[in-house]
C-alpha positions in Angstrom: 171.7 -101.1 2.2 171.3 -97.8 0.4 169.6 -94.5 0.9 167.5 -92.5 -1.5 168.1 -88.8 -1.9 165.1 -86.7 -1.1 164.7 -83.2 -2.5 162.9 -81.4 0.4 162.9 -78.0 -1.4 161.1 -79.4 -4.4 158.7 -81.2 -2.1 158.0 -78.0 -0.2 157.5 -76.0 -3.4 155.1 -78.6 -4.7 153.1 -78.4 -1.4 153.1 -74.6 -1.5 151.9 -74.6 -5.1 148.9 -76.7 -4.0 147.9 -74.1 -1.4 149.6 -75.3 1.8 151.3 -72.6 3.8 155.1 -72.5 3.9 155.4 -73.6 7.5 153.1 -76.5 7.1 154.8 -77.6 3.9 158.2 -77.5 5.7 156.8 -79.5 8.6 155.3 -82.1 6.3 158.6 -82.3 4.4 160.6 -82.8 7.6 158.2 -85.5 8.8 158.4 -87.3 5.5 162.2 -87.1 5.5 162.5 -88.4 9.1 160.0 -91.2 8.4 161.8 -92.3 5.2 165.3 -92.2 6.8 164.2 -95.1 9.0 163.6 -97.4 6.1 166.2 -99.9 4.7 165.9 -100.1 1.0 167.3 -103.1 -1.0 169.1 -102.4 -4.3 169.7 -104.8 -7.2 173.3 -105.2 -6.1 172.2 -106.2 -2.6 169.8 -108.9 -4.0 172.5 -110.2 -6.4 174.9 -110.6 -3.5 172.4 -112.4 -1.3 171.0 -114.6 -4.1 174.3 -115.7 -5.6 174.7 -118.7 -3.3 171.2 -119.8 -4.0 171.8 -119.6 -7.8 175.0 -121.7 -7.4 173.1 -124.3 -5.4 170.3 -124.4 -8.0 172.8 -124.9 -10.8 174.4 -127.8 -9.0 170.9 -129.4 -8.4 170.1 -129.0 -12.1 173.3 -130.9 -13.1 172.7 -133.6 -10.5 169.1 -134.0 -11.7 170.3 -134.3 -15.2 172.9 -136.9 -14.3 170.3 -139.0 -12.3 167.8 -138.8 -15.1 170.5 -139.8 -17.6 171.4 -142.8 -15.4 167.8 -143.9 -15.1 167.3 -143.7 -18.8 170.5 -145.7 -19.4 169.3 -148.4 -17.0 165.9 -148.5 -18.7 167.5 -148.8 -22.2 170.0 -151.5 -21.0 167.1 -153.5 -19.4 164.8 -153.5 -22.5 167.3 -153.3 -25.4 
């Protein structure tokens, strides 16, 4: 999985601009950074890798369904015509 860069300085400056003291802003930024480091994020590439086998199976099932439908239509046409 991947990690997301977190700009703590910008976060602290934003908190300070809203009226929070520097020490409190730094503590909040550290707590947020620590909490967000525990998360596992999924990227598009991760999803593509995990879903590739399912896509292949679905493609095979589409072809098989088409062949079965074609066979049934051929039997119906042969029976009535």
